[in-house]
C-alpha positions in Angstrom: 0.0 0.0 0.0 1.7 3.2 -1.2 0.6 6.7 -0.8 2.1 9.0 -3.4 1.1 12.6 -4.2 1.7 13.5 -7.9 1.0 16.7 -9.8 -2.8 16.4 -9.1 -2.9 14.9 -5.6 -3.0 11.2 -4.5 -5.1 9.1 -6.8 -5.7 5.4 -7.3 -8.3 2.8 -8.2 -10.9 2.3 -5.4 -10.5 -0.9 -3.5 -7.0 -1.5 -4.8 -4.8 1.5 -4.6 -7.2 3.9 -2.8 -8.8 2.2 0.1 -10.4 3.1 3.5 -7.4 1.7 5.2 -4.9 3.7 3.2 -7.0 6.8 3.6 -7.1 6.4 7.4 -3.4 5.9 7.5 -2.7 9.0 5.4 -5.1 11.2 7.4 -3.5 10.0 10.7 -0.1 11.0 9.3 -1.5 14.3 8.2 -3.0 14.9 11.6 0.3 14.3 13.4 2.1 16.5 10.9 -0.3 19.4 11.3 -0.2 19.0 15.1 3.6 19.3 15.0 3.2 22.6 13.1 0.5 23.8 15.6 1.5 22.3 19.0 -0.9 24.5 20.9 -4.5 25.6 20.5 -7.4 24.3 18.5 -7.0 23.2 14.9 -9.8 24.1 12.5 -9.9 22.0 9.3 -12.3 21.5 6.3 -13.1 18.3 4.6 -14.8 18.3 1.1 -15.7 15.6 -1.4 -16.8 15.3 -5.0 -19.7 13.4 -6.6 -17.9 10.2 -7.2 -19.1 6.9 -5.9 -18.4 6.7 -2.1 -16.6 10.0 -2.0 -18.9 11.1 0.9 -18.1 7.9 2.7 -14.4 8.4 2.3 -14.8 12.0 3.6 -16.6 10.7 6.7 -13.7 8.4 7.4 -11.3 11.4 7.1 -13.6 13.4 9.4 -13.5 10.5 12.0 -9.7 10.4 12.1 -9.3 14.2 12.2 -11.9 14.7 15.0 -10.4 11.8 17.0 -7.1 13.6 16.8 -8.6 16.7 18.4 -9.3 18.7 15.2 -12.5 20.7 14.8 -13.8 19.8 11.4 -16.3 21.5 9.0 -17.7 19.9 5.9 -20.4 20.9 3.4 -24.0 19.7 3.3 -23.2 18.1 -0.1 -20.3 17.8 -2.4 -18.7 21.1 -3.2 -16.3 22.4 -5.8 -12.6 22.9 -5.0 -12.7 26.7 -5.2 -15.6 26.8 -2.6 -13.4 24.7 -0.3 -10.4 27.1 -0.8 -12.6 30.1 0.0 -14.0 28.4 3.1 -10.4 27.9 4.3 -9.5 31.6 3.7 -12.7 33.2 4.9 -12.7 31.2 8.2 -9.0 31.2 8.9 -8.7 27.4 8.9 -5.4 25.6 9.2 -6.2 23.7 5.9 -8.5 21.4 4.1 -8.8 18.0 2.4 -10.8 17.2 -0.6 -11.7 13.6 -1.6 -11.5 13.7 -5.4 -9.7 12.1 -8.3 -10.5 15.1 -10.5 -11.0 14.0 -14.2 -9.9 10.3 -13.7 -12.4 7.5 -14.7 -15.2 6.6 -12.3 -13.3 3.7 -10.7 -10.7 6.1 -9.3 -10.7 8.3 -6.2 -8.1 10.3 -4.4 -7.2 13.3 -2.2 -6.0 16.8 -2.6 -4.6 18.8 0.3 -4.6 22.5 1.0 -2.8 24.7 3.6 -4.0 27.6 5.6 -3.2 29.9 2.7 -5.8 28.1 0.6 -3.2 26.7 -1.8 -2.2 23.2 -2.5 0.5 21.6 -0.3 3.9 22.2 -1.7 6.3 19.4 -2.7 8.4 19.4 0.5 5.2 19.1 2.6 3.9 16.3 0.5 7.2 14.4 0.6 7.3 14.8 4.4 3.7 13.4 4.6 4.7 10.4 2.5 7.6 9.7 4.8 5.2 9.9 7.8 2.9 7.4 6.2 5.8 5.0 5.7 6.8 5.5 9.3 3.3 4.8 10.6 2.7 1.7 8.5 4.4 -0.7 10.9 2.7 0.5 14.1 -0.6 2.2 13.2 -3.7 0.2 14.0 -7.1 1.9 13.4 -10.2 0.7 15.2 -13.2 2.1 13.3 -15.1 4.5 15.5 -17.7 7.2 14.9 -16.4 10.8 14.7 -16.5 12.9 17.8 -19.6 14.7 16.7 -19.1 17.6 19.0 -16.1 18.5 16.9 -17.9 18.2 13.5 -20.0 20.9 11.9 -21.8 21.0 8.6 -21.4 24.4 6.9 -22.7 26.2 3.9 -19.9 26.3 1.3 -22.1 27.4 -1.5 -23.5 30.7 -0.3 -20.3 32.5 0.6 -18.5 31.3 -2.6 -21.4 32.6 -4.7 -21.3 35.9 -2.9 -17.6 36.1 -3.8 -18.4 35.5 -7.5 -21.1 38.2 -7.3 -18.5 40.7 -6.1 -16.0 39.9 -8.8 -18.1 39.3 -11.9 -19.9 42.2 -13.7 -23.4 40.8 -13.6 -25.0 44.0 -14.9 -22.8 43.8 -18.0 -23.8 40.2 -18.8 -27.5 41.1 -18.2 -27.4 44.1 -20.5 -25.8 42.0 -23.3 -28.7 39.4 -23.0 -26.4 36.5 -23.3 -27.8 33.0 -23.6 -25.5 30.5 -21.9 -25.6 26.7 -21.7 -23.7 25.2 -18.7 -22.5 21.6 -18.3 -21.2 20.6 -14.9 -20.6 17.0 -16.1 -22.5 15.5 -13.2 -19.9 17.1 -10.9 -19.6 19.5 -8.0 -20.3 22.6 -10.0 -24.0 21.7 -10.5 -26.2 24.2 -8.7 -23.2 26.5 -8.4 -22.6 27.9 -11.8 -26.2 27.5 -13.0 -27.5 29.0 -9.7 -25.2 32.0 -10.2 -27.0 32.7 -13.5 -30.5 32.0 -12.1 -30.2 34.1 -8.9 -29.0 37.0 -11.0 -31.9 36.6 -13.5 -29.6 35.7 -16.4 -30.5 33.3 -19.2 -29.1 29.9 -18.6 -29.9 26.3 -19.3 -28.0 23.4 -17.6 -27.4 19.9 -18.7 -25.9 17.0 -16.7 -26.8 18.9 -13.5 -27.4 15.9 -11.3 -25.4 13.2 -9.6 -24.3 10.2 -11.7 -21.2 8.4 -10.3 -20.8 6.8 -13.7 -20.7 10.2 -15.4 -23.0 9.2 -18.2 -20.4 6.7 -19.5 -17.8 9.5 -20.0 -14.8 10.8 -18.1 -15.7 13.9 -16.1 -13.2 16.0 -18.1 -13.6 19.0 -20.4 -12.1 17.4 -23.5 -14.1 18.0 -26.6 -15.1 14.4 -27.0 -17.0 14.7 -23.7 -18.9 17.8 -24.7 -20.9 16.6 -27.7 -24.2 17.1 -25.8 -23.2 20.6 -24.8 -22.3 21.3 -28.4 -25.7 20.1 -29.6 -27.5 22.1 -27.0 -25.7 25.3 -27.8 -26.6 25.0 -31.5 -30.2 23.9 -30.8 -30.9 26.8 -28.6 -29.0 29.4 -30.5 -26.9 30.3 -27.5 -23.9 32.5 -27.4 -21.7 30.4 -25.2 -21.2 26.9 -23.8 -19.4 26.4 -20.5 -18.3 23.0 -19.1 -16.8 22.5 -15.7 -14.9 19.4 -14.7 -15.7 17.2 -11.8 -14.1 19.1 -8.9 -14.7 22.5 -10.4 -11.2 23.7 -11.0 -11.1 23.5 -14.8 -13.4 24.7 -17.6 -14.1 24.2 -21.3 -15.5 26.7 -23.7 -17.7 26.3 -26.8 -18.5 29.2 -29.1 -21.9 30.1 -30.6 -21.5 27.4 -33.3 -20.8 24.7 -30.8 -17.1 24.7 -31.7 -14.6 23.8 -29.0 -12.2 26.7 -28.2 -8.8 25.3 -27.2 -7.9 26.1 -23.6 -4.6 27.7 -24.8 -6.7 30.3 -26.8 -9.2 30.7 -23.9 -6.4 31.4 -21.4 -4.8 34.0 -23.8 -8.2 35.6 -24.4 -8.7 36.0 -20.7 -5.3 37.5 -20.1 -5.8 39.9 -23.0 -9.2 40.9 -21.6 -7.9 41.4 -18.1 -5.0 43.6 -19.3 -6.8 45.7 -21.9 -10.2 46.1 -20.2 -9.8 45.4 -16.5 -6.4 47.1 -16.1 -4.5 44.1 -14.9 -0.8 44.6 -14.3 1.3 41.9 -12.9 3.5 38.9 -13.5 2.3 35.9 -15.5 3.0 32.3 -14.4 2.5 29.3 -16.7 3.5 25.7 -16.6 6.2 24.6 -19.1 3.6 22.6 -21.0 1.4 25.7 -21.6 1.2 27.7 -24.8 3.8 30.4 -25.7 0.8 32.4 -26.9 0.5 33.7 -23.3 4.1 35.1 -23.7 3.1 36.8 -26.9 0.2 38.6 -25.1 2.3 39.4 -22.0 5.4 40.7 -23.8 3.3 42.9 -26.1 2.1 44.7 -22.9 5.5 44.7 -21.2 4.6 42.0 -18.6 7.0 39.4 -17.2 6.4 35.6 -17.7 7.6 33.0 -15.3 7.5 29.2 -16.1 6.9 26.6 -13.5 6.9 22.7 -13.6 3.6 21.1 -14.5 1.2 20.9 -11.5 -1.2 23.2 -9.8 0.9 23.2 -6.6 3.7 25.1 -8.3 1.5 27.9 -9.7 -0.5 28.1 -6.4 2.7 28.4 -4.5 4.0 31.2 -6.7 0.6 33.0 -6.3 0.8 32.8 -2.4 4.4 33.9 -2.4 3.5 36.9 -4.4 5.8 35.9 -7.3 3.0 35.9 -9.9 -0.5 37.5 -10.3 -2.0 35.4 -13.1 -1.5 31.7 -13.6 -2.3 29.2 -16.4 -1.7 25.6 -17.2 -2.3 23.7 -20.4 -5.3 21.7 -19.0 -7.5 24.8 -18.7 -6.3 25.8 -15.3 -6.7 29.5 -14.5 -5.6 31.5 -11.5 -6.0 35.1 -10.5 -4.3 36.3 -7.4 -7.0 38.9 -6.7 -9.6 36.0 -6.7 -8.2 32.8 -5.0 -4.8 31.2 -4.7 -6.2 28.1 -6.4 -7.4 27.6 -10.0 -11.2 28.1 -10.4 -13.0 26.7 -13.4 -16.3 28.3 -12.4 -14.8 31.8 -12.1 -12.9 31.3 -15.4 -16.2 30.3 -17.2 -18.0 33.3 -15.8 -15.2 35.7 -16.7 -15.5 34.4 -20.3 -19.2 35.3 -20.3 -18.3 38.7 -19.0 -15.7 39.2 -21.7 -18.2 38.1 -24.4 -20.7 40.6 -23.0 -18.2 43.4 -23.1 -17.0 42.6 -26.7 -20.6 42.4 -28.0 -19.5 40.1 -30.8 -19.8 36.3 -31.4 -17.0 34.4 -29.7 -15.8 32.9 -33.1 -15.3 36.5 -34.4 -13.5 37.5 -31.2 -11.1 34.5 -31.7 -10.4 35.6 -35.3 -9.8 39.2 -34.3 -7.4 38.0 -31.6 -5.5 35.9 -34.2 -5.0 39.0 -36.3 -3.7 41.0 -33.4 -1.3 38.1 -32.4 -0.5 36.6 -35.8 2.2 34.2 -34.8 0.4 30.9 -34.9 0.7 28.6 -31.9 -0.7 25.1 -32.5 -0.3 22.5 -29.9 -0.5 18.7 -29.9 -0.1 16.0 -27.2 0.5 12.2 -27.1 1.1 9.7 -24.3 2.5 6.2 -24.0 2.7 3.8 -21.1 5.8 4.1 -18.9 6.9 0.9 -17.3 8.8 0.8 -14.0 12.0 -0.5 -15.7 12.0 2.5 -18.1 12.5 5.1 -15.3 16.3 5.0 -15.5 16.2 5.3 -19.3 13.9 8.3 -18.9 16.4 10.0 -16.6 19.2 9.5 -19.2 16.9 10.7 -22.0 16.1 13.9 -20.2 19.7 14.8 -19.7 20.7 14.0 -23.3 21.5 17.0 -25.6 19.5 18.0 -28.7 21.6 19.6 -31.4 18.7 20.3 -33.8 15.3 18.9 -35.0 14.5 18.7 -38.7 16.5 21.8 -39.5 15.4 23.8 -36.4 18.2 25.0 -34.3 17.9 24.6 -30.5 17.6 27.9 -28.7 17.2 26.5 -25.2 17.1 23.2 -23.3 15.5 22.7 -19.9 15.4 19.7 -17.6 13.5 20.9 -14.5 10.4 18.8 -15.2 11.2 16.3 -17.9 13.0 17.5 -21.1 11.9 20.7 -22.8 13.5 21.9 -26.0 12.8 25.4 -27.4 13.8 26.0 -31.0 14.9 29.3 -32.7 11.6 29.6 -34.6 9.6 29.6 -31.4 8.4 26.1 -31.6 9.0 23.7 -28.7 8.6 20.1 -27.5 8.4 18.6 -24.0 8.7 15.0 -22.8 7.8 14.3 -19.1 6.5 11.7 -16.8 2.8 12.1 -15.8 2.5 13.0 -12.1 -0.9 11.2 -11.8 -0.7 8.2 -14.1 2.0 5.7 -15.4 2.4 7.5 -18.7 5.1 9.4 -20.6 3.6 12.5 -22.0 4.8 14.3 -25.2 3.8 17.9 -25.9 4.7 20.1 -28.9 3.8 23.5 -30.2 4.6 24.9 -33.7 3.2 27.0 -36.4 0.9 24.3 -37.8 -0.6 21.1 -36.6 1.5 19.1 -39.0 4.7 20.6 -37.6 3.6 20.0 -34.0 2.8 16.4 -34.8 6.2 16.0 -36.6 7.9 17.3 -33.4 5.9 14.7 -31.3 6.9 12.0 -33.7 10.6 13.0 -33.6 10.6 13.1 -29.8 8.9 9.7 -29.6 11.5 8.2 -32.0 14.3 9.5 -29.8 12.6 7.9 -26.9 12.3 4.6 -28.6 16.0 4.8 -29.7 17.0 5.5 -26.1 15.1 2.4 -25.0 16.8 0.4 -27.6 20.3 1.1 -26.4 
């Protein structure tokens, strides 16, 4: 039984890798670690859970262990999105929080994400210390199931305060005056009755699909990839709506469809948001992005004289940079969006609503806005991704592969090589490729960005060939 936190928390198949026993052990180690940091006084903690099968039961187990360790614990009346948990931590000065979720993994998975008193994900050093504590406890820890100490447990409203925050930060009047028609798809997840309720309570036109619990997620993965948004596409077209907004299972990522039902790539969405914040909302600050995220953000930032900082892949790195004051806007390739003036964690609901606000301000169809944006930033940035299984015996080969030198690639000269998180090669024409281990699954991931899709795919093929050659030696 191994507890390992990757880029997106600890995840595993229920009943095999993620069990009640392993969860109790991890929470006990967590309790002892938090108590070491806070030797005196009462510790206030939040526990949240998503809409997966048994997530509420896992959450109750976590509550039991925490309360038996003397923590005072609050949890929502029902599953709540991650940003609502983050806001609960900040607004009530809690010592931290735990969310039972496997994010966009298939239905048979579950997991845990951890957050500190600053509302941000645990950093790497804290997670590695927790893993060591789990290993130390394995030999001696024996848990006798008991009910939680109910006097230390409180159900709280996570929804109301979070929606009030959104009402303060989104220009509702602007959206109302524009008369937008919006379809929202929470994908059976925690954002149901959050994003649609925001529209309804503000008397804005909205229609929701998949806004109920289904632990099987309608036979799909609860992610915002275009193949999972066909019903949203059909609904946008059928109703003549201006915008489609999808939110992933735990509420921290979002997908956008234009008025024709066409999927707008997250790279374009993130760049549009940054451009809107700068040119309309007066944003000035430093931009943080993961190394796998589009260089289009650099094009926008540099044109306005703003600095860009790259981080390894993983929400914890951008959240950490936000809380340390190193960046003010964050983005990752999987539709993750941060704004320091909002929350220190990514928020898919807020990102989707901000897209609606931008659309209302521009008073043009989203497809036309994208075309206009492409004219203002004419350097094409087309991305492509692939993944292949990574076996345990390939790890040493991977390390050697990452530290090998690239002279050129099909006539492109290498401008820069980086090895902080896998191997990233940037070429003199602005194209780039990246090879890295997934932090959540046993896969090797290949990313590339170039001027055309054909070129991006050729860079992927080249890097995959180099990997196969490295394995062959």
